[in-house]
N, C-alpha and C positions, 0 to 999 in steps of 0.2 A: 504493500500500500504506500509506504513512505518512499521507498527507493524508486518505484515506478513513476511516482508523481513528481518528486523533487530532484531525483537523479543522484543524491549523495548516498554514500555507503553508511550502514550501521555497523560499527565495529563488532567483530565476532565475539570479543570478550564481553561486550555490553548486551548483545542480542542473542546469546547462545540459547538455543532451544526455542527461539521465537519464529513463528511462521508468518512470513510477510504475505499479506493478501495483495491482490491486484485490483482492478485495472485503472480506476480513476477516482480522484477525490472530489467531493462536492466543493463548489466554489463560492457558496454563500457564506456570510459571516463577516466579522471585523477584519480589517487589514488584508482583504483578499487581493486587492490590486498589487500590494507589495509582495505577497507570497507568489502571485502569478508572475511577477517580474523575475523573481528568483528562478521559478520553474522554466520560464521562457529562455532566460539566459543560460541555464544549465543545458537545456535541450540544444541550443545553438552552438555553444562553445565548450561543452563538457569535456570533449577529448583533449583539447589543447590546454584548457585552464586547469583541469584537475590533475594533469600529469606534471604540472609545474609546482614544486614545493613552495616557492616564494609567493608572497601576497595572499596568504590564506588567513581566514578567521577560524580559530579553533576554540571550541567550547569544552571545558574540562570540569569534571566534578572536583570537589575538594580533595578527594582521594587521589587525584591525578589521572583518573580514567577519562579517555576522550568520549564525549557524547556525540558530537558531530563536527564536521569540517567543511567549510565553504570557501570557494575561491573569492578573492577580494573583488574581482571584476563583477561578481554576481550580486553583491550586496550594496552597491552604490545607490544612495538615495533611499535605502530601506531602513525602517525604524527598528528600535530595540524590541518593540511589541511584536513585530512580525517574527523576529528571531526567537523570542520567547515561545511563540506558537510552534515553531519548528522544533525547539528543544522539547516541548511537551509531547509532540508527536513522536519523537525518538524515544522518549521515556515510556510512552504508552505501549510501544511494542516490546520494550525490554524490561520494564519494571513499572507496571501500572500504578501501584500505590504511590510511587514517587511522583508520577505525573499529576496526581491529585493532591499536590502540596503547594504551598506558596513558593514560587520560583523567582529568584532574584539573580541578576547578572551583574558582574563587577569586573572592572579592569584594574588590576592592582588593588588599591584601597578605595577606589572610586566606585560607588554604586551607580549603575546606569539607570537613567529615567526612561520610561516607555517611549517618550517622544523623541529621544536622542536619535540622530542619524548614524548608522554604523560606519559610513565612510569617513566620518570625522574622528574615528578612533585611531587612524593611522598617522604616525609622525613622518616627517620627510625621509628619515633614514631607516624607517621601520618597514620590513618586508612582510611581517606577519603579526597578528594580534592574538593573544590568548585571553579568553574570557572565562572567568570563573563562574560556575553555577552554584548558587547557594540555595538550599532547600529549607523551608520553614514549615513546621507542622500545621500552624494556624494559617488558614486561607482567608484573604480579604474578599470582598464582593467582586473586585476586579479579577482576582485569581480564579474564583468560581466561574465567572463568565468566560474567562480565557480557557480554562480547562474544559468546560462544556463545549465551547466552539471547536477545540482541538479534537475531542472525542467524536463530536457530531460530524466532523469531516469524513469519517469512515462510514457514515450511513449510506446504504446502497452498495457499499463495497465489502464491508465486513458483515458477519452475521449479526442479526439483531440482538441476540443474547450476549455477544461479545461487547457491543457498544453499551448495553445496559450494565454489564459487569464493570466496565470502565467508569460509567457515571456513578455507580454505587460506591466507588472509592472516594467520591467527593464528600468531604465532611460537612454535613448540613446540621450545624449546631442550633440554629435559630430558624424561625419561620421566615425571617428576612432573607436568609441564605436560600431557602426553598423557593422564594419568589424570584431570586436572581436566576436560579437554574431553570425554573419554569419559563421565565421571560426569554432566556437564551433558546430554549426549545421552541417556543412559539414563534420567535422571529425567524429562526432557521426553517421551520416548517412552512410558514407563510411565503418565504422566499422561494422554497422548492415548488410550492403550488402556483406561484406566479408564472412559472414557465411550463405548467402542467399541460399535457396534450394527450388525449386518449389514443390518437392515431400514432403517437410516438411511444413505443413500448418503454424505452429507457426513461424518458421524462415522466411518463405516467407512473412508473414503478418508483421513481425517486420520491415523489410526494407521498405515496402510500407507505413507503419504507419509514418515513419519519413518524407517521401515525402508529405504525407497528412498534417503534421504539417507545413512544409516549405511553401506550397502553401496557407494553411489557414492563417498562420501568415502574409504572403504577402498581402492577401486580407484584413485582419483586420487592418493592419498597412501600409497604402499606402503612408505614409508621405515621404518627400524627405529631405535628409540632405546634407549640403554643403560640398563638398570635398575640398582638399587643392588647387586644380586648379580653384575653384570657381563654378564648375558645381554641379548640384543637382542630387542626386541618390537615388533610392528606395532600400528597403531591397532586393527585388528579383533581381534587377540588380546587386547589390553588391554580392549577393550569386552566381549568374551565372558567374560573372567575376572571383571570387575566384575559382569556379569549373573549368572554362576554363583554368585558370593558372595551376591548379593541373593536369589537363589532359595533357597540353602541356609539363609540367615538366616531367611527368611519361613517355610519349611516346618518349621523347628525350633520355631516359636512355637506355643503352645497357649493359647487357641484361635487358629486362623488368621484373618488379616484377609481375608475373602472377596473384597473388591474389589481389594485389592493382589495377591492370588494369581491372580485371574482375569486381571488385566492382564499379569502375568508369563507366564501360559500363552498368552495371545494373542500376545505378542511372540515367544515361543519358536516358536509355530506359524508365524508369518509369516517369521521368520528361516529356519526349516527349509524352507519352501516356496519361498522366493526364492533360496536358494543351491543349488548343485549337490549332489544327494543323494550321500552317501558313507557308507562303513562307520562312520566316526567320528561323523557327524551322526546316524545311526540309533541308534548306541549311546548318544549323548547324550540323545535324547528317551526312549529306553527306560529309562535310569537315572533321568530325571526322573519318569517314570510310576511306577517302582518306589519312589522316595523318597516319592511321594505316597500310594500305596495298596498297597505291597508287603506281603508276609506278615510282614516283620520288624517291622511296627508293633504286633504283638501282638493278643491277643484283645479287650482293652478298646477297641481302636481301632474295631471294628465297631459299637460302641454309639453313637459320635458321629463319624461319618465323612462326613456329608453334604457339607460344603464340599470335602473332598478328592476325593470321587467326582465332584462337579459340575465341579471344576477338571480332573480327568483326562478327563472326557467333553468338556469344552471344547477341550482340546488334541487329543483324538482326532478331533473333528469337523473340525478344521482340517487335520490332517496325514494322516488315514487314506488318502485317494486316493494320495498319494505313497508311503506305506508299502507299499501293496498292489502297488507296482511292483517290490518287491524281496523276495527270499526271507526275509532276516533281518527285514524289516519285517513280513511276514505272520506270522512266528513271534511277534514282539512283540505284534501285534494279538491273536493267539489267546490268549496268556498273560494279557494285560490284560483281555480280554473275560471270560475265565473268572473272574478275580479280582473284577471288578466285579459279575458275576452272583452270586458268593458273598456279596459285601458288601451289595448292594442289588438284588435280582432284579427288583423292580417299578419301578426307575428308568426313566423314559420313554426316555432316551438308550440305555440298555442293552437295552431291548426292540427298538429299531431295530437295534442291533448284532447281536442274536441272529437277526434275520431274514436277515442276511448282506449288507445294503445298506451303502453307504458311511456312515460314522459321522455321525449327525445327520440329514442329509437334510431334506426339507420338514417332517417332524414336529418337528424341533428348532427350525427357524425359527419355526414357529407357536407352539411353547412359549415 
């Protein structure tokens, strides 16, 4: 996974017994452009740059063991935060518990700041730079977010249980830490669904893989952490609360961000389909559809409701087969269909609905 993506070797002493997965790493998350810059540079000049011992950046543990080595030419303009992410990725393959710790980098006695540029570490007469890696058991919120981003890079590449095992090593001492982890998962999942396409198998699988990780992690870590108000909350409840807040924030905007709203609908649809259907879950999707296109939006809404109607149809396409298995689901489908016909009777999704077939069908895929 790491070598195929970034091109550098994991030292045998550090990665003994570690199985490297392939083929490609997700590109969503923080500092992606900088990481991609390293990747592109290594792909273009790996043969010449890596064979030259001079001008390298070497990261070592305090024990002296090398963690990773990068050519100087590939880290120009890259920040320390991007390097920390690569360090965590190397540790994740070789020693997962250490990857879920506070990671600090230093040159000599100087502790590096995340915003520092790596190319400024070289002096005029210095051909290489050695960076010390210092691990701290206590993780800050930034450490949690960074570790989660690093582990989530493997979603779609590594097995879901492996990613969940990595995430489980993150020390979640307080509910605030749980919120940070859930926020990282939510942002990465929405980013994956932003490029979701049913006709593209790889892109379609990427989004659903994140949902698999969310639900699997919720099953593996059912613990409850105390909130500020004294109530206890699980990871899944925390994630769903953040997701609901994200939806309510986006739907209140005028005009809507169509890409963001569609990714929210896709995530909602996949969560609904992969969890056991209950009265509460049916009510939740019914409320979401009502918030999007309900009559409370007023008469002016029908003049500019294309994005809302498209998003409602996107959600119906995903969940209508499951809704039709329940009486309350059929009731919701009937109400929403009548409302959509009133708003946009000539919409292609709605014409399919009117025939009585499952929402979307082949006509929607072709569209």
